[in-house]
FIZAGU-211650 format. One record per atom (N, C-alpha, C): residue in one letter; atom name; x, y, z; residue number from 1. Coordinates in steps of 0.05 Angstrom, whole numbers. Each point is the difference from the previous one (the first is absolute). Example, Ala and Ser with C-alpha at 12.3 -4.5 7.8 and 13.67 -1.06 7.14 Angstrom:
REM FIZAGU-211650
> a, N, 264, -114, 156, 1
> a, CA, -18, 24, 0, 1
> a, C, 18, 24, 0, 1
> s, N, -7, 21, -14, 2
> s, CA, 16, 24, 1, 2
> s, C, -15, 22, 14, 2
//
This chain:
REM FIZAGU-211650
> m, N, -119, 1144, -260, 1
> m, CA, -4, 5, -26, 1
> m, C, 27, -15, -19, 1
> t, N, -11, -13, -22, 2
> t, CA, 24, -16, -13, 2
> t, C, 16, 27, -24, 2
> e, N, 35, -5, 3, 3
> e, CA, 4, 17, -19, 3
> e, C, 9, -1, -36, 3
> y, N, -10, 4, -13, 4
> y, CA, 4, -9, -32, 4
> y, C, 17, 9, -9, 4
> n, N, 16, -19, -17, 5
> n, CA, 17, 16, -11, 5
> n, C, -4, 1, -37, 5
> a, N, 2, 24, -13, 6
> a, CA, -11, -1, -27, 6
> a, C, 8, -21, -17, 6
> a, N, 29, 2, 1, 7
> a, CA, 13, -18, -13, 7
> a, C, 1, -29, -1, 7
> e, N, -8, -12, 33, 8
> e, CA, -7, -20, 3, 8
> e, C, -27, -11, -3, 8
> l, N, -15, 21, -6, 9
> l, CA, -36, -4, -11, 9
> l, C, 4, -6, -25, 9
> r, N, 12, 22, -17, 10
> r, CA, 9, -5, -33, 10
> r, C, 2, -26, -2, 10
> a, N, 25, -12, 12, 11
> a, CA, 12, -24, -8, 11
> a, C, -14, -21, -3, 11
> s, N, -22, 0, 28, 12
> s, CA, -18, -18, 8, 12
> s, C, -23, -3, -31, 12
> a, N, -10, 25, -5, 13
> a, CA, -13, 4, -25, 13
> a, C, 16, -11, -32, 13
> e, N, 20, 7, 8, 14
> e, CA, 16, -15, -28, 14
> e, C, 0, -28, 2, 14
> a, N, 7, -9, 13, 15
> a, CA, 2, -27, 6, 15
> a, C, -28, -19, -7, 15
> a, N, -27, 8, 11, 16
> a, CA, -17, 0, -4, 16
> a, C, -9, 0, -29, 16
> a, N, -1, 19, -6, 17
> a, CA, 0, 4, -28, 17
> a, C, 10, -19, -15, 17
> a, N, 28, -1, 3, 18
> a, CA, 18, -25, -19, 18
> a, C, -13, -23, 3, 18
> a, N, -14, -10, 17, 19
> a, CA, -6, -33, 10, 19
> a, C, -30, 6, -14, 19
> a, N, -9, 11, 3, 20
> a, CA, -33, 5, -19, 20
> a, C, 13, -5, -22, 20
> a, N, 17, 25, -11, 21
> a, CA, 12, 0, -28, 21
> a, C, -5, -25, -19, 21
> r, N, 16, -23, 21, 22
> r, CA, 12, -29, -17, 22
> r, C, -30, -10, -1, 22
> l, N, -17, -1, 26, 23
> l, CA, -23, -8, -10, 23
> l, C, -16, 13, -29, 23
> a, N, -2, 22, 8, 24
> a, CA, -25, 10, -33, 24
> a, C, 17, -4, -16, 24
> m, N, 31, -4, -9, 25
> m, CA, 8, -9, -15, 25
> m, C, -16, -34, -12, 25
> k, N, 0, -9, 14, 26
> k, CA, -7, -24, -9, 26
> k, C, -31, 1, -13, 26
> g, N, -19, 16, 13, 27
> g, CA, -21, 4, -13, 27
> g, C, -5, 15, -26, 27
> f, N, 26, 8, -10, 28
> f, CA, 4, 33, -19, 28
> f, C, -6, -20, -36, 28
> r, N, -18, 13, -1, 29
> r, CA, -7, -15, -32, 29
> r, C, -10, -35, 5, 29
> s, N, -13, 3, 24, 30
> s, CA, -4, -35, 1, 30
> s, C, -22, -1, -19, 30
> t, N, 0, -24, -9, 31
> t, CA, -34, -8, -17, 31
> t, C, -22, -13, 17, 31
> d, N, 13, -7, 28, 32
> d, CA, -23, -9, 19, 32
> d, C, -4, 18, 17, 32
> l, N, 6, 23, 1, 33
> l, CA, -18, 18, 19, 33
> l, C, -27, 3, -2, 33
> v, N, -6, -11, 30, 34
> v, CA, -26, 7, 7, 34
> v, C, -7, 22, 16, 34
> a, N, -15, 18, -4, 35
> a, CA, -11, 27, 17, 35
> a, C, -25, -6, 6, 35
> v, N, -8, 6, 22, 36
> v, CA, -28, 5, 14, 36
> v, C, -10, 22, 2, 36
> e, N, -21, 11, 6, 37
> e, CA, -18, 25, -4, 37
> e, C, 5, 7, 34, 37
> k, N, 20, 29, 10, 38
> k, CA, -6, 0, 28, 38
> k, C, -26, 13, 7, 38
> a, N, -4, 22, -13, 39
> a, CA, -20, 19, 0, 39
> a, C, -22, -6, -14, 39
> d, N, 8, 4, -28, 40
> d, CA, -3, -3, -24, 40
> d, C, 14, -3, -23, 40
> n, N, -15, -4, -25, 41
> n, CA, 17, -5, -27, 41
> n, C, 24, 17, 1, 41
> h, N, 2, 24, 6, 42
> h, CA, 26, 12, -3, 42
> h, C, 10, 6, 22, 42
> d, N, 0, -23, 16, 43
> d, CA, 18, 4, 23, 43
> d, C, 7, -37, 6, 43
> l, N, 16, -1, -12, 44
> l, CA, 12, -31, -2, 44
> l, C, 27, -14, 12, 44
> v, N, -1, -16, 11, 45
> v, CA, 23, -6, 19, 45
> v, C, 15, -31, -12, 45
> t, N, 19, -2, -6, 46
> t, CA, 13, -32, -1, 46
> t, C, 13, -5, 27, 46
> e, N, 6, -29, -3, 47
> e, CA, 19, -10, 20, 47
> e, C, 24, 6, 10, 47
> y, N, 7, 19, -24, 48
> y, CA, 26, 8, -1, 48
> y, C, 4, 19, 15, 48
> d, N, -25, 29, -7, 49
> d, CA, -2, 13, 17, 49
> d, C, -2, -2, 33, 49
> s, N, -19, -17, 4, 50
> s, CA, 1, -11, 29, 50
> s, C, 26, -10, 8, 50
> g, N, 15, -14, -10, 51
> g, CA, 17, -18, 7, 51
> g, C, 29, 27, 2, 51
> c, N, -10, 12, -11, 52
> c, CA, 29, 22, 6, 52
> c, C, -8, 20, 21, 52
> e, N, -22, 5, 10, 53
> e, CA, -8, 20, 16, 53
> e, C, 4, -21, 22, 53
> q, N, -6, -26, 2, 54
> q, CA, 10, -16, 20, 54
> q, C, 30, -2, 2, 54
> v, N, 14, 1, -21, 55
> v, CA, 25, -3, 1, 55
> v, C, 15, 26, 19, 55
> i, N, -9, 22, -9, 56
> i, CA, 11, 28, 9, 56
> i, C, -10, -4, 29, 56
> r, N, -28, -1, 2, 57
> r, CA, -5, 2, 32, 57
> r, C, 17, -13, 12, 57
> t, N, 9, -31, -2, 58
> t, CA, 8, -20, 12, 58
> t, C, 37, 13, 9, 58
> a, N, 9, 19, -24, 59
> a, CA, 22, 6, 3, 59
> a, C, 5, 23, 13, 59
> l, N, -19, 15, 4, 60
> l, CA, 1, 30, 15, 60
> l, C, -7, -8, 28, 60
> l, N, -14, -23, 9, 61
> l, CA, -11, -8, 26, 61
> l, C, 25, -12, 17, 61
> e, N, 18, -18, -17, 62
> e, CA, 21, -15, 11, 62
> e, C, 28, 19, 5, 62
> r, N, -6, 32, -14, 63
> r, CA, 17, 13, 16, 63
> r, C, -5, 19, 9, 63
> h, N, -22, 5, 3, 64
> h, CA, -22, 23, 14, 64
> h, C, -22, -6, 15, 64
> p, N, 6, -32, 18, 65
> p, CA, -30, -10, 6, 65
> p, C, -16, 20, 20, 65
> e, N, 18, 27, 8, 66
> e, CA, -25, 13, 13, 66
> e, C, -22, 15, -22, 66
> s, N, 5, -4, -24, 67
> s, CA, -8, 21, -21, 67
> s, C, -33, -18, -3, 67
> a, N, -13, 11, -7, 68
> a, CA, -29, -8, -19, 68
> a, C, -4, -1, -41, 68
> v, N, -3, -8, -7, 69
> v, CA, 5, 3, -29, 69
> v, C, -29, -5, -9, 69
> l, N, -10, 19, -18, 70
> l, CA, -24, 8, -13, 70
> l, C, 0, 3, -29, 70
> g, N, -8, -30, -7, 71
> g, CA, 4, -8, -33, 71
> g, C, -20, 6, -16, 71
> e, N, -9, -1, -27, 72
> e, CA, -21, 13, -28, 72
> e, C, -12, -27, 4, 72
> a, N, 17, -27, 6, 73
> a, CA, -17, -28, -13, 73
> a, C, -2, -14, 27, 73
> l, N, 17, 7, 19, 74
> l, CA, -14, -11, 27, 74
> l, C, -16, 15, 23, 74
> g, N, 3, 26, -2, 75
> g, CA, -10, 16, 16, 75
> g, C, 26, 3, 25, 75
> v, N, -11, -4, 23, 76
> v, CA, 12, 7, 23, 76
> v, C, 0, -23, 23, 76
> q, N, 19, -7, 18, 77
> q, CA, 0, -16, 10, 77
> q, C, -3, 10, 28, 77
> d, N, -1, -14, 20, 78
> d, CA, 2, 14, 31, 78
> d, C, 26, 21, -6, 78
> t, N, -12, 24, 11, 79
> t, CA, 8, 29, 8, 79
> t, C, 2, 2, 34, 79
> s, N, -6, -25, 11, 80
> s, CA, 8, 24, 31, 80
> s, C, 27, -13, 7, 80
> g, N, 4, 33, 10, 81
> g, CA, 29, -13, 14, 81
> g, C, 22, 21, -29, 81
> a, N, -10, 6, -17, 82
> a, CA, 20, -2, -27, 82
> a, C, -1, 31, 0, 82
> a, N, 41, 4, 6, 83
> a, CA, 12, 24, 6, 83
> a, C, 1, 14, -29, 83
> l, N, 0, -16, -24, 84
> l, CA, 6, 4, -22, 84
> l, C, -14, -8, -22, 84
> t, N, -21, 18, -16, 85
> t, CA, -18, -12, -20, 85
> t, C, 5, 16, -21, 85
//
């Protein structure tokens, strides 16, 4: 079983969030923002939502490839063999 260090996991999460924030700020108050309905007209997703989720997913999996990521916009990818979700 893999040992996890809380400080290391926190650093990974903070780095992933910072990377996603840089993308999110590009869409902040954008005048050409396009949102699509996910489930209904109250559940909207923009390219920045899915883009930020992908940035976070990539950053976390680069540091912790034995993990699985469950996200709101992109769902879950292959979790077989994942030690940390």
